[in-house]
Every structure is written in C-alpha cells, then in structure tokens.
N, C-alpha and C positions, 0 to 999 in steps of 0.2 A: 144202280143208271137208272139214271133218268128214258122218259123216252120211249123206247118197241126195242132197243140195244139200234147195234151197226149191224151190216149182212154179216159178219162174222161173227158175232156170237147168238144171231137168232139160230144160226147154221148150226153153232154143237146145243143150244139148247134144241133142237129139232130134229137132232142127231141122236137127242142122247148121247152124247160124250160130256165122261167127266171132265174138266176143267173149273177154274176160280181166274176171276177178272180181279184184274190190277188196275188204280183208277192213281194216276200220278200230278201233281206239277212242276215247270222245269222252267227256269231263266229260259227265257228266248233266245237268245245269247250261246245259250251254252257250244263246248267246245264240241266234242263228240257226241254226238246224241244218244245214238244207240249206250254207249257208254253211261254217258250222263245218266239215260232209264233205268242201264243195271242196276246202276249208283241208288238211287232212288229208288227201288224197288227193293236195294240188297241179294241184286241178285250176282249167280258171276258174269262178268262178259260172255264167258265159255259157252252159260248158256240159251244166254240173253240174243234172239235171235233178229238178226234186222231180214227184211223180205225187196229187193229188192229186181228189176225188170233191163233185162237185153233183148236185145235183137242179135237172133241165129242166123244165119245167112238169110234174113232179110223177114223170118218172123220172129211174132215176142216170146218171148220164154221166161219164165219166175224163177228167182235163185232163193234159197232159202241159203241165210249164211249165221257163223257169228257174227255179233257187231264189236268180239276181242280181234274177226280181224277180216281181209278181203276179199273179194272171187275171184276166181280165178277164170280169168274170161271164157281159155282155150280153153281148162278141164270144162267148163261149162258144155261149151260145143260140142266136145266130145263125145259127154254126156247125153245128149241129146242128139247123138248121130250128128252135128255138123261140123264146121268148117271153122268158120272166124265168128269172134262174136263180142256185140260190144254193147256199152251198156246205151239207155231206150231214154229217149227227152224226157222228161219230167212230163211232160204233159200225152206226150202219146201217154204214158206210163199210170197218168190221170185219166186221162179218154177209156182206157181199158179195162182199168181197178175198179172203177166206182171209185174209188181212194182218193185223199191227199198226200202229194210224198210226206213223209215221217212220219202215217199213219197209214201205211199201205197197207192190208194182212194179206198173208196166202189162202183166205179162208174165204169164202165168201163173196171172189170178184167177178165181175160184172161178168167179163168173157175169160171162161176154165183157160188157161192157159198151160202147158207145159208145162212142170215144175219141178225142179231138184232142191231136195234139200241137203245140208252136210253131211257128208258122213257122220259127224263127232255126235251130231244128237240126238242118236241111238248109246249117248254115255254117257248118258242122264235120265232120268227116271220122267222126268218133269222138263218144257222147253218151256219158254216165254218167249209168243210173237205178239207180235200187233193187234189189236183188238179191234182196227176199222178207224180210228182218229188217233188222233193226238191227244196224246191225255189217256191213253188206257192202253192194255196188254189184257193179254188172254194165255195163261198159263197152261198147260195138257198135253199127254204124256205123250213123247214122237211117234208112235205108231198108231193115234190118230189122226195127230196133223199130217204125217204121210199116206193114208185111209183115203181121207177127205181131202185132201188135194191131189189124189190119182200120182202121188209122186215116186220119181226116181230118185235113188239113192245115190248117192256118188262124194267121191272127197273134191269137191267145188271153193274150198277156198284155201286159205297160205296168211 
C-alpha cells in the first residue's frame, strides 16, 4: 500500500491486529457498490460488511451490516437505547468519520461513535470492511472489529 495508509489500517497495525488488506478496482457505475466489491474480492456478500451512519434520536450512530442486506433502522435505534433512526446525510457522515462515502470504515473514524455490528458477523472466521477509502478493504476477525470499535452486537440487518 502506498503512503502511510489510512486511519483504519494504521489503527490495525498499531494495535497488532491480524488483518489482510485487499485492494480492488471497480467500474464507477457498478450497481450495488458493496455487492460489486464482494464480487471483485471473491468474498461472500454476507461476509462483506458495509458501514452506514444513522442518526438515532439526534445522535450519530455507526452501523456495520452485510452488503447482502439492508439496515433495519428501528432495530438499530433499539440496539442503542433509542426510539427512532434515520440515515445520516452524506456530508454529515463524511464530516464525522473523516472518510468519503463509499470508503467509510468503522475503524479509525475521526469521531468515535456508538457502533453496532450485525450479529451475523459472528458466523464467519473473518469479515471484510472498508479500509478507509474506495478501492481498499480490510479483512479481520469479527471479535477484533467489535473490540476496536467498542461495538454492541445486535440483529440490525434484514
């Protein structure tokens, strides 16, 4: 990887977490971005996780769910003790995370947010999340993802 890496990859290195960095190239007009990344990397879509930012009762929350499904906003709100969740605007997500939409990693975000990882992540020996920019993913154990993000594990995908 060129340069010093991203905040996500630097965090993994600093913490000594076993991980694999995967670079990929995609057609900018790919339909389902997450699904296309999973296909490009040869990873099951259920094991490839997307990072979504939502607002629950006025506070930002980070959700990590399989690209094969979608985020259940009501379940996310419940997982963090809230009542109502709505997707965060792209500009808000970028400002909070320090990453560009399509490359938002749950790791190494500028502002550490309450994070919820979908319970299905635990079904796999490793999961793949954004490495902090488009064209870069990292593979790591779900337990390390949960530990490094301080996440709650809950059923938040459908």
